[in-house]
N, C-alpha and C positions, 0 to 999 in steps of 0.2 A: 592603296592600302585601306582596308575597311576601318571605319572608326572604332575606337575602343569602346566597349560597352561599359556603362556605369556599374560600379560594384553594387551588389544587392544590399538593400537596407538591413540594418541589424534587427534581429528579432527581439522584441521587448518582452521580458519575462517578469511575472509576479510570482514570488516564491512564498507559499504559505507553509510554514514549518521550517524556517530558515536555520534554526539553532539545533535541530536534531541531526541524526546521522545521515538521512537522505539530504537534508538541507546543506550540511557541510560538504557532501560530495558534489551536490549541484553547484555550489559556489566554486569548487575547484574547476568544474567544467566551464562555468562562466568566465572565470579568470583566465582560462587557457584559450578562450576564443573571443577576445574583446572586439574583434572585427566582425563577428557574426552574431553575438548575443549581448544584450544590454539588460541589466537588472533595473526594473522600473518600480518594484514594490516588494516589501518583505513583511513577514508577520511570524509571531511565535506565541506560545502559550504564556510564558511568564518571564523568560530571561531577557529583560529589557537591556541590561548592560551589554550582553553579547550582540543583541540586535543593533545597539548604538555603534558598536565597533564595526559591524558589517556595513551599516549605513554610511559610516565615514569612509570605509575602504572602497566601496563601490559608488559613492556619491548618490545614495538613494534618499529621496525626500518624502516617500510615502511609506509609513510604518504602522503596522497594526499589532496590538497586544491583546490577547484573549482574556487573560486573568485581570479582574477589576483592580486588585491591590497593586499588581505590577504596572498596570496602565496608569494608576494614580502616581506611583513612584516615578515613572518615566516623565510624566507631565511636570513633576516638580524638579526635574533635572534637564531642562531643554538644551543646556549647553553641551550635553553629552552627544547630541545629534547634530548633523549638519544644519547650518542656518536655513530657516524656511521649511524645516521638516513638518509635515502634517501627520500628527498622531491620531489614530482611531482605535477604539476599544471594543471588546466583546465580539460575539459572532457577527453582529451587524457591521462592525468595523472590518472584519475579514471579508465579508460579502461586498462591502464598499471597495476594498482593494481589488477583489476579483472582477469588479466591473470597471476598473480603472480605464478611462478612455485611451491612455497612452500604451496599454498593454496589448500584445498579440497573443500570448499564451500564458495560462495560469498553471503552475505546478502545485498540486495539492499534496502535501506531505505531512499533514497534521495527524496525530494519533487518534484512532477510533473514529467515531461518527461526527466529530466536531466539524469536519470538512464538508458535510453534506450540503448545508445551506450555501456556503461560499461556492461550492462546485456548481450548484444549480444557478447561482447568480452569474457565474462566469459564462455558463452555457447560454442563458437567456440574453446576455449582453453580446453574444456572438464571438466569444473568445474560444480558441482551441484549448483543450484541457489535457494536461499531462497528469495522469492519475497514479499516485503512489499509495494512497489510502484505500486499500481493498475493501474496508468495511462499508464504504459508501455504496458500492454496487451490491454488496451482500444485503444491506439494509433496504436499498431502494433502487435496485437495478432496473426494474420495470419502468420506473418513472424517469430515471436519469437517462437511460438509453432513448426513451421516447422524446425527451426534451432535446437531446443531441440531434436526433433525426429532424425534429421540427425546425431547429435553428440552423441546421446545416454546418455544424461544427465538427472538427476532428476530435476524437477521444483517443489519445495516445497512451498506451500502458507503460508504466515505469517499473513495476515489479519485474524482476529479471526473467521470470518464467513467462509472464504474459507478453512482455516485450519480445521474447524469443519466438513465441507463437506468432505474434504479429509479423515478425520478419519472415518466418517460414511460409506464412500464408499469402504474403504480398504477391499479386500476379496470378493466384490460383483461385478458380471458382469454388465457392462454398460447396457446391454439389459434389466436388471431387474429394472432399475430406471425409475419411471414415472415423477418425478419432484423434484426440490430442493426448499426449502423456506428459504431465508435469513432473519434474524431478524434485526429490526431497533429500536433503542431506541426512535426515534422521536426528539432527540436533545433538545436544550435549549428552544425551543418554542412549544413543543408538545401540551401544553394545553393553549396557548395564543389565544386570540380572534383576528379576522381580524383587528380590530381597534388598538389593541396593536402592531400587526406586522408592521403597518404603521410607527411606531416610534421606531423601533428597532435600537440600537446602536451597533457598533462593540464590545464594552465591554459586552453588553448583550449576544451577539452571542457566545462569548468565554467561557461562563459559562456552560459547558456540565454537565448534571446531573450525569453521571456515569463514564465517561472516562477522563483521562488526556492525551490530544493529542496536536499536533501543531495547529496553528491558521487556516490554510487552511482547514484541514480535519475537524476541529471543526465546521466551518461555513458550510462545505459540509454536515455535519451531521444534521445541523439545517434545511437545504433546502431539505434534502434527496437526493441531488446530489450524495453524497457518496454511498448511497445504489444503485442508478442507475449505477454508475461506477462499483460497485461490481457485479451487475447482468451481465454486459457486460464482466467483467473479468471471472466470473464463466462459462459463455458460452464457452470461449476459454479453460480455465483450464480443464474442465471436458467433453468437446466435446458434449455440449448440444444444443438443439434448443432453440430459444428465448421463445417459449411457455412453456418450461420446467423450466424456471427460474422466481421465484416470490419472493415477500417480504411481511412481516407482521410486524406490530408494536408490540414490546415487551419491555415495559418500564424498566423492571428490568435488562436487558442485561445479563442474566444468561444462557438462551438457545440461542446458537449462530447459529444454523441452524436446520432444519428438512429435512430429506430425505425420500420421499415417494416412495415406491416400487410398482411394478405393481400389487401386491396382496392386496394393500391398507394399508399395515402396514407402520409405520414410525420409523426411528431412529432419535434421537436427541443427540446433544453434549452439555453438561452443564459444566460450570466453572465460577468462579467469573469474573467480568469485569476487568481483568488485562491482558495486552499483554505478560506477562511473560509466560503464559501457551502455546499460539501458537508459540512463538519464541523458547522456549525450545523444543517443539515437532519437529519443523522444523530443528533445529540445531542438535539434537541428533538422529533423525529418522534413522533407525527404533527402536532405543533403548529407553527405558523409564528409568527415574531416579527421585528421590525425587524432588518436585517442590520448587521454591524459594518463592512462596506466598502460603498462607493458602488455603486449599480446602473449598468447601461448607460445612457448619455446619448444619446438619439436626436435631440437637437437638434444633435449634431455628426455629421460625415461618418463613416459606418460601412461598411466594406467587408468582405465575407465571401467568402473564396476557398477553393476545394476543388480538390485535385489527386489523381489516382490515385497509389498508392505503387509505385515502381519497386523490385521485390524483388531485382533485380540489384544495385542500389545499396545496398539495405538487406537484406543476406542474413540478418540476425538475425530479421527478421520472417518470412521464408520458413522458416527453421529452426523457429521457434516454431509456425507453422501446421502444419508437418509433424509435430511432436511431439504437437500437439493431436489431429490425426487418428489418429496411431499409438496414443495413449492409454497405458495401463499406467503404467510408471515413467518413460517418455520425458520428460514435462514436468519431473519432478524432476531428471533428468539434465541437461536444458537449463539449469534454474535453477542447479544447483550449479556447473556448468562456467562459466556466465556470471559468477556471483559471484566465483569465483577469477580469471577472466580480467580482469574490471574492476578488481579490487584490484591485480593485477599491472600493468595499464596505469597506474593512478594512482600506483603506486610507481616507475614509469619502467622496469619490467623487460621489458615487451613493447610493440610499437607498437600504435596504435589499430586498424589493419586486421588485426591478429592475433587480436583478440577473437573474431570469428566462426570463424576457423580452429580455435582451441582448442575452441570449443563443438562444431563439426561433427565434429572428430576424436574428441572424447569420446563424442558420441552414437554414432559408428560403432564404438566399442570396448566399449560396455555392452550386454549382452543385454536386450532389452525383454520384459516379462511383466506380467500383470495381478496386482497385489498383493492378498493376502487379509487382510493386517493392516498396521498402521502400522509395525511393526518391519521389515517387508520394504521399505517405502518408505525408511525411514531408513538401512537397510543399503545400498540403491542410491545414496542421497545420499552416504554416506560413500565408497563405491567410486568414484563419479563424481569426487569431490574429489581422491582419490588419483591417478586417471588424468589429470585436468586439470592437477594440479600437475606431473606428469612432462612433459606437453606444454609447459607454461609454462617449465619448466627448460630444455628443449631449445631453446626460442626465445630464452632469455636468454643463451645462451653466446656 
């Protein structure tokens, strides 16, 4: 009788963004597979009380808090955390967690561009990266992908669409790919009239028909800025030309991508609209295991509908595609202006239909160029935020 092989060691995970919607789902995946996954470190922007509960539940002793006031409050309440917990603060603290020697993979799920420095820290430390923050590649895809290649680490996409493309492309040479098609639900206002859109409130925008997500990404889904950011990210992740990346409306959010090959055939990836599927795939890759959510039920009626995107109705997708074609720092400008415009809309300072106006005016005000280092990109990001803030202020009067 052959000797029994030893079980594979558990994969140790650092979760940056543990208290958000992606983080909560990742924790469900971790809890469902304690024999395969171990939580080694956690971080969040400010909710230190929730981080403390997670730390106690999973026995985590490496904890990071980005916000200075929340970090100070957590340090004043050490009894809330497991004994011996090491608390770190700020972006430097998140980067320290990303380099944690005990970690095998870092899941970056923080909002916006905050995760860029920790992502690069993880890569340079030789950690595989599970990436849920698409803004990182939009801002600095050229440099992040070069670093990943230089350090020989895997970059595993967590966005449902990119994870779907990743699964469809596995085992297929890049030369055989004609194009990829990412699906978009159309968000909360998919079927609203132009007259209705003029009176949209933040509460309206946060009622996504299919997904439970954070406020920023939910608004981005309603404008289709999210799909535009995903197209830019896909270009970097899969080494594609802008013309090879497109989108289609798919209200059911069941087909997450289509990959067309040069012979005209297509592969699609299907699963219910739950982030548990792509998160589990990324964390366990290349292994498969029973899922934490139910699969599609083909004993029930299942309709799959696809519609072309009207870029007149969704100008943010048009602007994103134009910046992707322009290259240089244009995608970073698009991302920065959109972040500020969405925040202003959620604060009630500008109307919903002003979001694309802010972005387009900012793009027209910033000179595009091909950056030679990350500092140049960050400078353009900062300049774009200043310009967008002025545009927003003029609309708020």
